[in-house]
Structures are given as C-alpha cells and as structure tokens.
C-alpha positions in Angstrom: -39.7 15.9 32.4 -36.9 13.6 31.7 -34.4 16.3 31.1 -33.5 15.2 27.6 -33.0 18.0 25.2 -35.0 18.1 21.9 -32.7 17.6 19.0 -33.4 17.8 15.3 -32.0 14.7 13.6 -30.4 16.7 10.8 -29.0 19.3 13.1 -25.2 19.5 12.7 -23.1 18.5 15.7 -19.9 20.6 15.3 -16.8 19.3 17.0 -13.3 20.5 17.6 -12.8 21.5 14.0 -15.8 23.9 14.0 -13.5 27.0 14.0 -12.4 26.0 10.4 -15.8 25.5 8.9 -16.4 27.1 5.6 -19.2 27.4 3.1 -19.1 24.4 0.7 -18.8 26.9 -2.1 -15.1 27.3 -1.3 -14.1 23.7 -1.7 -16.1 23.6 -5.0 -14.3 26.7 -6.2 -11.0 25.1 -5.1 -11.9 22.1 -7.3 -12.4 24.4 -10.3 -9.3 26.5 -9.8 -6.9 24.3 -8.0 -7.9 20.7 -8.6 -9.4 17.9 -6.7 -6.1 17.2 -4.7 -7.2 20.2 -2.6 -11.0 20.1 -3.0 -12.1 16.6 -2.1 -10.0 16.4 1.1 -11.3 19.8 2.0 -14.9 18.7 1.6 -14.2 15.8 4.0 -12.5 18.0 6.6 -15.3 20.5 6.2 -17.9 17.8 6.8 -16.4 17.0 10.1 -15.9 20.7 10.9 -19.6 21.3 10.3 -20.6 18.2 12.2 -22.6 17.1 9.2 -24.9 14.2 9.9 -23.8 12.9 6.5 -20.1 13.2 7.0 -19.5 9.5 6.7 -21.4 9.5 3.4 -19.5 12.5 2.2 -16.2 10.8 3.0 -17.4 7.7 1.1 -18.2 9.8 -1.9 -14.7 11.4 -1.9 -13.1 8.0 -1.6 -15.3 6.5 -4.3 -14.4 9.5 -6.4 -10.7 8.6 -6.3 -11.4 4.9 -6.8 -13.6 5.8 -9.8 -10.8 7.8 -11.5 -8.6 4.7 -11.3 -11.3 2.5 -12.6 -12.2 4.8 -15.5 -8.5 5.2 -16.4 -8.0 1.4 -16.3 -11.1 0.8 -18.4 -10.0 3.4 -21.0 -6.5 1.8 -21.1 -8.1 -1.6 -21.6 -10.4 -0.3 -24.3 -7.4 1.2 -26.1 -5.5 -2.1 -25.9 -8.5 -4.0 -27.3 -8.8 -1.4 -30.2 -12.3 -0.2 -29.2 -11.0 3.3 -28.6 -8.3 4.5 -31.0 -5.4 6.6 -29.9 -6.8 9.6 -31.8 -10.0 9.5 -29.7 -8.5 9.1 -26.2 -8.9 12.8 -25.5 -12.6 12.5 -26.0 -12.9 9.3 -24.1 -11.1 10.9 -21.1 -13.8 13.4 -20.9 -15.6 10.7 -18.9 -13.0 11.3 -16.1 -13.7 15.0 -16.2 -17.4 14.4 -16.0 -16.8 12.0 -13.1 -14.8 14.6 -11.2 -17.4 17.3 -11.8 -20.2 15.0 -10.8 -18.6 13.9 -7.5 -17.6 17.5 -6.7 -21.0 18.9 -7.3 -22.6 16.0 -5.4 -20.4 16.7 -2.4 -21.3 20.4 -2.6 -25.0 19.7 -2.7 -24.9 17.2 0.1 -22.8 19.5 2.3 -24.9 22.6 1.5 -27.8 21.2 3.5 -25.7 20.7 6.6 -24.1 24.1 6.1 -27.4 25.9 6.0 -28.5 24.3 9.3 -25.0 24.9 10.8 -25.2 28.6 9.9 -28.8 28.9 11.1 -28.0 27.5 14.5 -25.2 30.1 14.9 -22.2 28.3 13.7 -19.1 30.4 13.0 -18.2 30.4 9.3 -14.7 31.3 7.9 -13.8 32.4 4.4 -12.0 30.0 2.2 -10.7 32.6 -0.2 -7.1 32.3 0.9 -7.0 28.5 0.5 -8.6 28.8 -3.0 -6.0 31.3 -4.1 -3.1 29.1 -2.7 -4.6 26.0 -4.4 -4.8 27.9 -7.7 -1.2 29.0 -7.5 0.0 25.6 -6.3 -1.8 23.6 -9.0 1.1 23.7 -11.5 3.6 22.7 -8.8 1.5 19.8 -7.7 1.0 18.7 -11.3 4.7 18.9 -11.8 5.5 16.4 -9.0 5.1 13.6 -11.4 5.1 13.2 -15.1 2.6 10.3 -14.9 -0.6 10.7 -16.8 -2.5 9.0 -14.0 -1.0 11.5 -11.5 -2.3 14.4 -13.6 -5.8 12.8 -13.7 -5.8 12.4 -10.0 -4.8 15.9 -9.0 -6.2 18.1 -11.7 
C-alpha cells in the first residue's frame, strides 16, 4: 500500500469558499430576474466554492459571454452603418444578444450542475440563494440606471 487515497477525477475539491456554495439553479434564476451583472459572476464564484473540476472552463465561458456581447453589439452597429440592418429592425437584430446571454447562462448552469450533483452526493453543505436572487431582482433597476448607455443596458440586463 502506497498510502495514496483513491480519488474520482470529477470529484469536486471544495476550498475556502465551500460555505457559500449554492445550487446552480439560483444563479440561473438570478439571471432571469436580476440580470447577468449578478448571475455570471455568481456562477464563477460558485464554481470555485463547489471546487468544480471545470471551474476554469466555467470562468472562461463567463468571460467569453461578456466579450461576445461586445462583439455582437459592435457587429450590429456595423451592420446598421452599412445599411444591412435598418433602424426599424434593430430590436429584432438585438434578439441575438438575448439568445447569446440565455445560451451562455444555460451552458454555465448545465456545466455546473454536474459538479453540484457530486458535491452534494459527497456531503457538501449547500446554501439557499433565495436572498441573493431577491436582492438582485430589486437592485436591477438601480443597476440599469447607473448609466444611460445602451451598451451598459445590454451588459447588465
């Protein structure tokens, strides 16, 4: 016997943040009710709290989500300048941003759900995220009001 413990490769390795781990349902609900200003950072913090083996990947998806919003907004602006998308159709074209945000949020939820299931199975303590979701929902209008920029509203809603 070498004394090495058997470890499942996908088994979460919770760290110092383990006491604030929540079900990934809560950040997803925060996205729906409060906006991504709260949800995507919460997904990243929760990935580290759970000790998710895919925490770097989850962080990358959240960062790529923000970068993607800028890229889509830039592309839509460029298409408007070139006359490909008329001003009357911008609302419909901006649905791409909404789909992007929904897709990234759901992808983060799905990716984190696997780790959460193992975390919970191995006896990890899980907190409720209801208070944060309620605060995010009430704070949404205040956060949106911090700037009148359309890009700001795309980023935080």
